[in-house]
C-alpha positions as CSV (number, residue, x, y, z in Angstrom):
1,M,66.8,-111.3,88.9
2,L,65.5,-114.2,86.1
3,K,62.4,-114.2,86.5
4,G,61.3,-117.9,85.8
5,K,59.2,-120.3,83.8
6,L,58.5,-123.8,84.4
7,K,56.0,-123.2,86.5
8,L,54.9,-125.6,89.9
9,P,51.5,-125.5,92.1
10,L,52.4,-124.8,94.9
11,P,49.2,-124.4,97.4
12,V,51.3,-122.8,100.4
13,P,50.1,-121.0,102.8
14,D,50.7,-117.4,102.9
15,K,53.0,-117.4,106.2
16,A,55.1,-120.5,104.9
17,R,56.0,-119.0,101.3
18,R,57.2,-115.7,102.6
19,A,60.4,-118.0,102.7
20,F,60.4,-119.1,99.2
21,P,59.6,-118.3,95.3
22,D,55.9,-119.6,94.5
23,R,58.1,-120.9,91.3
24,L,60.4,-123.6,90.7
25,G,62.2,-121.8,88.0
26,S,62.6,-118.5,89.1
27,L,66.4,-118.9,88.3
28,V,65.8,-120.6,84.7
29,A,65.7,-118.3,81.8
30,G,63.8,-119.1,78.7
31,F,61.7,-121.5,79.6
32,D,58.2,-120.5,78.7
33,G,57.3,-122.2,75.9
34,K,58.5,-125.5,77.1
35,E,55.8,-125.7,80.5
36,E,53.1,-126.6,78.3
37,E,55.3,-128.9,75.6
38,Y,56.3,-130.9,78.2
39,G,53.6,-130.7,79.4
40,G,82.9,-128.3,114.1
41,G,86.8,-127.4,112.8
42,S,90.0,-126.7,113.3
43,D,91.8,-125.4,116.8
44,L,92.9,-121.7,116.4
45,V,96.6,-122.0,113.8
46,V,99.4,-119.5,115.3
47,F,101.0,-117.9,112.1
48,E,104.3,-118.9,111.0
49,P,106.8,-116.7,110.4
50,G,106.0,-115.4,107.1
51,E,103.0,-117.3,106.5
52,E,100.4,-115.7,104.0
53,L,97.1,-114.5,105.8
54,E,94.4,-115.3,103.4
55,T,91.2,-113.1,103.3
56,F,88.0,-113.7,101.6
57,Q,86.5,-111.0,99.7
58,P,83.7,-110.3,97.5
59,N,84.0,-111.8,94.0
60,G,86.1,-114.4,95.7
61,F,84.3,-117.2,94.0
62,V,85.6,-117.7,90.5
63,S,83.4,-117.4,87.6
64,D,83.6,-120.0,84.7
65,K,83.1,-116.6,82.9
66,E,86.3,-114.6,82.5
67,S,85.5,-112.6,79.2
68,D,83.3,-109.9,81.8
69,G,86.8,-107.7,82.2
70,V,86.7,-108.4,85.9
71,E,89.4,-109.3,88.1
72,N,88.3,-112.4,90.3
73,F,89.5,-111.5,94.4
74,V,90.3,-115.1,95.0
75,E,92.3,-117.7,92.9
76,E,90.8,-121.2,92.6
77,S,93.3,-122.4,95.4
78,D,91.9,-120.3,98.2
79,I,88.4,-122.3,98.1
80,K,90.0,-124.2,101.1
81,V,88.1,-127.5,101.9
82,R,88.0,-127.9,105.5
83,P,89.1,-131.2,107.3
84,R,86.4,-133.3,108.5
85,S,86.9,-136.0,111.2
86,E,86.2,-139.4,110.1
87,K,83.0,-140.0,112.8
88,E,80.8,-137.1,112.4
89,G,78.5,-136.7,115.5
90,A,80.3,-139.9,118.2
91,G,79.6,-139.7,121.4
92,P,77.8,-141.0,124.5
93,V,73.6,-141.0,125.0
94,S,71.6,-140.2,127.2
95,T,68.2,-142.4,128.2
96,V,66.6,-139.0,128.3
97,Q,67.7,-138.0,124.5
98,V,67.3,-141.4,123.4
99,I,63.6,-140.9,124.5
100,A,63.7,-137.2,123.3
101,V,64.5,-138.5,119.4
102,D,62.0,-141.1,119.8
103,E,59.5,-138.2,120.0
104,K,60.5,-136.2,117.9
105,R,60.2,-139.3,115.1
106,S,57.2,-140.3,116.3
107,D,55.7,-136.6,116.2
108,L,57.2,-136.2,112.6
109,E,55.4,-139.7,110.8
110,Y,52.5,-138.4,112.3
111,E,52.6,-135.2,110.7
112,L,53.8,-136.4,108.0
113,S,50.5,-138.9,107.4
114,R,48.1,-136.9,107.6
115,P,45.9,-135.8,104.5
116,E,47.4,-132.0,104.7
117,I,50.4,-131.4,105.9
118,N,50.5,-128.6,108.5
119,L,53.4,-126.7,107.6
120,E,53.9,-124.2,110.5
121,K,53.6,-127.4,112.8
122,L,56.4,-128.8,110.1
123,Q,58.5,-125.7,110.5
124,R,58.4,-125.6,113.8
125,I,59.4,-129.3,114.3
126,A,62.6,-128.9,111.7
127,S,63.8,-126.2,113.8
128,A,64.1,-128.3,116.6
129,G,66.0,-130.4,114.5
130,L,64.9,-133.1,112.6
131,P,65.5,-137.0,113.1
132,D,68.4,-139.1,110.7
133,G,67.4,-141.9,108.5
134,G,63.9,-142.9,107.4
135,G,63.7,-140.7,104.9
136,L,61.9,-138.2,107.4
137,R,64.7,-135.6,106.8
138,A,64.5,-135.6,102.7
139,T,60.4,-135.8,102.9
140,T,60.3,-132.7,105.6
141,W,62.9,-130.9,103.1
142,K,60.9,-131.4,99.9
143,L,58.0,-129.6,101.9
144,L,59.9,-126.5,103.5
145,L,60.8,-126.1,100.2
146,G,57.7,-126.0,98.6
147,Y,58.8,-129.0,95.8
148,L,55.9,-131.2,97.8
149,P,52.7,-129.6,98.0
150,P,50.9,-129.7,101.6
151,S,48.6,-132.3,100.1
152,R,49.3,-135.5,100.1
153,D,46.7,-137.0,97.7
154,L,49.1,-134.5,95.1
155,W,52.2,-135.9,96.0
156,E,52.5,-138.7,93.7
157,K,51.1,-136.3,90.6
158,E,53.5,-133.8,91.4
159,L,56.6,-135.2,91.4
160,T,55.5,-137.7,88.0
161,E,55.4,-134.0,86.4
162,N,58.0,-133.0,87.5
163,R,60.9,-135.7,87.3
164,Q,59.3,-135.7,83.7
165,K,60.2,-132.3,83.2
166,Y,63.6,-132.9,84.2
167,A,64.2,-136.1,82.1
168,K,63.4,-133.6,78.8
169,L,66.0,-130.7,79.9
170,K,68.4,-133.5,80.1
171,E,67.4,-134.6,77.2
172,E,67.6,-130.6,75.7
173,L,70.6,-129.2,77.0
174,L,72.7,-132.0,78.7
175,L,73.1,-134.8,75.3
176,S,76.0,-134.3,72.8
177,P,75.0,-133.6,69.2
178,L,75.5,-137.2,68.4
179,P,74.3,-139.7,70.7
180,W,77.5,-141.7,70.9
181,T,79.3,-139.2,71.9
182,N,78.2,-139.3,75.4
183,G,79.8,-142.5,76.6
184,N,76.3,-144.4,76.7
185,L,76.5,-147.8,75.2
186,E,73.4,-148.6,74.7
187,S,73.4,-144.7,72.9
188,R,76.8,-145.6,70.5
189,Q,74.5,-149.5,69.5
190,S,71.8,-147.4,68.1
191,E,73.7,-145.0,66.4
192,L,75.9,-147.1,64.6
193,T,73.4,-149.8,63.9
194,R,71.5,-147.2,62.4
195,R,74.2,-145.8,60.1
196,K,74.7,-149.4,58.4
197,D,71.2,-149.7,57.8
198,E,71.5,-146.0,56.6
199,A,74.7,-147.6,54.4
200,F,73.2,-150.6,53.3
201,S,69.6,-148.8,52.1
202,Y,72.1,-146.3,50.1
203,K,73.8,-149.2,48.6
204,E,70.7,-151.0,47.4
205,Q,69.7,-147.8,46.1
206,H,72.8,-147.2,43.8
207,V,73.5,-150.9,43.2
208,D,73.8,-150.0,39.3
209,V,77.0,-147.6,39.7
210,D,80.3,-148.3,38.6
211,V,82.7,-149.5,41.6
212,D,85.4,-148.0,40.3
213,G,84.1,-144.4,40.7
214,P,84.7,-141.3,42.7
215,L,83.5,-142.5,46.5
216,R,80.5,-140.8,48.0
217,R,80.2,-138.8,51.1
218,H,77.3,-138.1,53.3
219,E,76.0,-134.5,53.0
220,I,76.5,-132.7,56.2
221,S,74.8,-129.1,56.6
222,Q,77.4,-126.6,58.1
223,E,75.2,-126.4,61.1
224,D,76.1,-130.2,61.9
225,H,79.4,-130.0,61.0
226,P,81.9,-130.7,64.5
227,L,84.3,-127.3,63.5
228,S,81.5,-124.8,62.7
229,L,81.8,-121.7,64.4
230,G,78.4,-120.8,63.8
231,K,76.8,-119.8,66.6
232,T,73.5,-122.1,66.0
233,S,75.7,-124.8,65.7
234,A,75.2,-127.7,67.9
235,W,79.0,-128.1,68.1
236,H,79.6,-124.8,69.0
237,Q,77.1,-125.1,71.6
238,Y,78.1,-128.3,73.3
239,F,82.0,-127.4,73.5
240,Q,81.6,-124.1,74.8
241,Y,81.2,-125.7,78.4
242,T,84.0,-127.5,77.9
243,E,85.7,-125.3,80.7
244,M,82.8,-125.5,83.0
245,V,82.5,-128.8,82.7
246,E,86.1,-129.3,83.8
247,Q,85.9,-126.9,86.9
248,I,82.5,-128.6,87.9
249,D,84.8,-131.9,87.4
250,R,87.4,-130.2,89.8
251,D,85.7,-128.8,92.3
252,L,83.2,-132.1,92.9
253,Q,86.4,-134.0,93.3
254,R,87.4,-131.8,96.7
255,T,83.4,-132.1,97.6
256,H,83.6,-133.7,101.3
257,P,86.7,-135.5,100.8
258,D,86.1,-137.5,103.8
259,K,82.9,-139.1,103.0
260,K,82.9,-141.9,100.7
261,F,79.5,-140.6,99.0
262,F,81.2,-138.4,97.3
263,S,84.8,-139.1,96.9
264,G,87.3,-141.7,95.5
265,E,86.9,-143.8,92.0
266,T,84.3,-146.2,93.4
267,S,81.3,-146.7,90.9
268,F,79.0,-145.5,93.8
269,S,80.8,-141.9,94.3
270,R,81.2,-141.5,90.8
271,K,77.6,-142.2,90.2
272,N,76.8,-139.9,92.6
273,R,79.6,-136.8,91.4
274,Q,77.9,-136.8,87.7
275,A,74.6,-137.1,89.2
276,M,75.6,-133.8,90.8
277,K,77.9,-132.6,87.5
278,N,74.0,-132.6,85.3
279,I,72.4,-130.4,88.0
280,L,75.5,-128.4,88.1
281,L,75.3,-128.2,84.7
282,L,72.4,-127.9,84.0
283,F,71.4,-125.1,86.3
284,A,74.1,-122.8,84.5
285,K,72.8,-123.7,80.9
286,L,69.5,-122.6,81.9
287,N,70.9,-119.6,83.5
288,P,73.2,-117.5,81.5
289,A,73.6,-114.5,83.6
290,I,75.0,-116.8,86.2
291,R,76.2,-119.9,84.9
292,Y,78.2,-122.2,87.6
293,V,80.6,-120.3,90.0
294,Q,82.7,-122.0,92.8
295,G,81.2,-123.1,95.7
296,M,77.6,-124.4,94.5
297,N,78.5,-128.0,94.5
298,E,79.2,-127.3,98.2
299,V,75.1,-126.3,98.4
300,L,73.7,-128.5,95.9
301,A,76.3,-131.8,97.9
302,P,73.4,-131.6,101.5
303,I,70.2,-132.0,99.4
304,Y,71.8,-134.9,97.1
305,Y,73.1,-136.7,100.1
306,V,69.8,-136.6,101.7
307,F,67.7,-137.7,98.6
308,S,69.8,-140.2,97.5
309,T,70.0,-141.7,101.3
310,D,66.4,-141.4,101.6
311,T,65.1,-145.3,102.7
312,D,62.0,-144.9,99.8
313,E,63.7,-147.0,96.9
314,K,61.4,-145.2,94.3
315,N,62.6,-141.8,95.9
316,A,66.4,-142.5,96.0
317,A,66.0,-143.5,92.4
318,N,64.9,-139.9,91.5
319,A,67.5,-138.1,93.8
320,E,68.7,-135.9,90.7
321,A,65.3,-134.7,89.1
322,D,64.5,-134.3,93.2
323,S,67.6,-132.5,94.2
324,F,68.1,-130.1,91.0
325,S,64.1,-128.7,92.0
326,C,65.2,-128.4,95.5
327,F,68.9,-126.8,94.7
328,V,67.0,-124.2,92.2
329,R,64.3,-123.6,95.3
330,L,67.1,-123.1,97.7
331,L,69.2,-120.6,95.7
332,S,66.3,-118.4,95.0
333,D,66.4,-117.3,98.3
334,S,69.9,-115.9,97.5
335,V,71.3,-116.2,93.9
336,D,71.9,-112.4,94.0
337,H,75.2,-113.3,96.1
338,F,76.2,-115.0,93.6
339,C,75.9,-112.3,90.7
340,Q,79.5,-109.7,90.5
341,Q,77.3,-107.4,89.2
342,L,74.8,-107.0,92.0
343,D,77.6,-107.2,94.3
344,N,77.0,-103.4,95.4
345,S,73.5,-103.0,94.9
346,S,70.6,-103.9,97.8
347,V,70.2,-106.9,97.3
348,G,74.1,-108.1,96.7
349,I,76.3,-109.1,98.9
350,L,77.8,-106.2,100.5
351,S,74.1,-105.1,101.4
352,T,73.7,-108.9,103.0
353,L,77.1,-108.0,105.4
354,T,76.3,-104.8,106.1
355,R,73.0,-106.2,107.5
356,L,75.0,-108.7,109.5
357,S,77.1,-106.2,111.1
358,D,74.1,-104.5,112.0
359,L,72.7,-107.5,113.8
360,L,75.8,-108.0,115.6
361,K,76.0,-103.6,116.7
362,A,72.4,-104.2,117.8
363,N,73.0,-107.4,119.5
364,N,76.6,-106.7,121.0
365,E,77.8,-103.4,120.4
366,E,81.1,-103.7,122.7
367,L,81.7,-106.4,120.4
368,W,80.6,-105.2,117.2
369,R,83.0,-102.1,118.0
370,H,86.3,-104.0,119.2
371,L,86.0,-106.1,115.7
372,E,85.0,-103.4,113.3
373,I,86.5,-100.2,114.7
374,T,89.6,-101.0,116.7
375,N,90.9,-104.4,115.0
376,K,89.2,-103.7,111.2
377,V,87.8,-106.9,111.1
378,R,85.3,-106.5,108.1
379,P,82.5,-109.2,108.0
380,Q,83.5,-109.3,104.4
381,F,87.0,-110.7,105.5
382,Y,85.1,-113.8,107.2
383,A,81.6,-114.1,106.7
384,F,81.5,-113.6,102.6
385,R,81.7,-117.6,102.6
386,W,79.7,-118.2,105.9
387,I,76.6,-116.5,103.8
388,T,77.6,-117.9,100.2
389,L,78.1,-121.3,100.8
390,L,75.1,-121.3,103.7
391,L,78.0,-122.4,106.2
392,T,78.9,-125.7,104.6
393,Q,82.3,-124.9,104.9
394,E,82.8,-123.9,108.3
395,F,81.2,-127.4,110.0
396,D,81.2,-131.3,110.1
397,F,78.9,-132.9,107.8
398,Q,76.6,-134.0,110.2
399,P,76.4,-130.7,111.7
400,I,75.6,-128.7,108.6
401,L,72.4,-131.3,108.3
402,R,71.2,-129.9,111.7
403,I,71.8,-126.0,110.8
404,W,69.6,-126.5,107.6
405,D,67.0,-128.0,109.3
406,C,67.1,-124.8,111.4
407,L,67.3,-122.3,108.0
408,L,64.8,-124.6,106.3
409,G,61.8,-124.4,108.7
410,N,62.8,-120.5,109.5
411,P,59.3,-119.2,108.7
412,F,60.9,-115.8,107.7
413,G,63.2,-117.4,105.1
414,V,66.9,-118.7,105.0
415,Q,68.5,-115.8,104.8
416,D,67.0,-114.5,107.8
417,M,68.3,-117.6,110.1
418,L,71.3,-117.6,108.4
419,L,72.2,-114.3,109.6
420,R,71.3,-115.0,112.8
421,V,73.3,-118.1,113.0
422,C,76.2,-116.6,111.5
423,C,75.9,-113.3,114.2
424,A,75.4,-116.1,116.8
425,M,79.0,-117.7,115.9
426,L,80.2,-114.6,116.4
427,L,78.9,-113.6,120.1
428,C,79.6,-117.5,121.2
429,V,83.5,-117.2,120.4
430,K,83.3,-113.6,122.0
431,S,85.8,-113.6,124.9
432,R,88.5,-115.2,122.3
433,L,87.5,-111.9,120.0
434,L,87.8,-109.4,122.3
435,S,91.5,-110.7,123.4
436,G,92.7,-110.9,120.2
437,D,93.6,-108.8,117.6
438,F,93.7,-108.4,113.8
439,V,95.6,-111.7,112.6
440,A,94.1,-113.3,115.3
441,N,90.3,-112.7,115.3
442,L,90.4,-113.3,112.0
443,K,92.5,-116.6,112.5
444,L,89.9,-117.8,114.1
445,L,86.8,-116.7,112.1
446,Q,88.1,-117.8,108.8
447,H,88.8,-121.7,111.0
448,Y,85.6,-121.5,113.3
449,P,86.7,-123.4,116.6
450,D,84.4,-127.0,117.1
451,I,81.0,-125.7,119.1
452,N,77.9,-127.0,120.6
453,I,75.5,-127.0,117.4
454,E,72.5,-126.7,119.7
455,H,73.9,-124.0,121.8
456,L,74.5,-122.3,118.8
457,L,71.2,-122.6,117.4
458,R,69.3,-121.6,120.4
459,V,71.7,-118.7,120.5
460,A,71.3,-117.7,116.6
461,Q,66.6,-118.4,117.7
462,D,67.1,-115.8,120.9
463,L,68.2,-112.4,118.8
464,S,66.0,-110.1,119.3
465,P,63.6,-110.3,116.4
466,D,63.5,-106.4,116.5
467,T,66.9,-106.1,114.6
468,S,65.4,-108.4,112.2
469,S,64.5,-105.8,109.8
470,Y,66.2,-107.3,106.5
471,R,63.7,-110.4,106.7
472,L,62.1,-111.4,103.7
473,S,59.1,-109.8,102.3
474,P,55.8,-111.6,101.9
């Protein structure tokens, strides 16, 4: 894909580096010259007569680019919002579990306090599940994604530089041609002040002009005119993203509607949506070949939530900048799935779905034969959304964080573990699938039932490693 720029120093051990690219900007185009310059789910639903069967196919996301002449397979309304319970993860906790969580927290705190972080040990801890609260998950995810270097002495320097780079990118690419159009009161006032000063200066210089003479107007170049159609016009570049911005706004309104962090009209939720909008829009502008694709908001949500709820106030205040960098890094592992032109290539979504099918066949040929030969239930009908959205639509929010701990903690990369989890999801409902027909199986897999997440992850981790020939290269 797009080879980046915005290079970050990443002194990561070889084994850990295989999971993620060693450049922040592997998706960020045109940044060569700027580096130095900026120095559980619903129950099975029975079909009612006349009910339309919902399917998910390749290209199911709706890209904001409609000029490519490619017909979208799924309409905007087909990307459903999974109902989520208000109290996630509630339930009785035994004394043994409490002790285990305390021990895990102590181990993680000790590991994160060391001058040099052992990434292999950190991966093992994350795969077993990270404790909630205290900012531990936020710091661990940043390390596993390569955003923070293993050496603690370099953290402050790296964070400061990367946050400043993000601020520069926002200033350059997200602000409108005139400051007062950005809704920022201070900018609006400074612009008005500047115009008044210019007008006063003009009067002083032309005191001898006849007051009844012709009105004078400020000289405005063609490129600066808001109605200019020139491709180099700042206004033209600003307005061409209007449609995409509206799509991002609609998608953010639908992001985890059960959580007050994302939904509602409070100043708190609006601030969070605005930050996520900035990230998605900036990513789209830096990656014109990909731009924004529906569903990216769901992938961003867990990252931004975890970083925003960091108990370290400075880190929480900079959650937007940190989330952007980690979002880019996470997508770099699977960005080809969002590019329609690569669907049929060796790195496209169809190739990944084939690997899932092969993995299932290697681990349980009976189930594979029933789904793909007998019932014709192809992976593209149900697993397209699983893979492209990193399972964010299949489970409640808290279980999603637990699954992501395991994905990010996998030394062979997110995609390797993701396909294992997808295969385990099939194996965990094997009996129901074997007794079902095409309609029942498809409905079950598109509305995956409640399941014990720890059991699911154990099944995924226990799959034969010999079947994972598609692991990411070092």
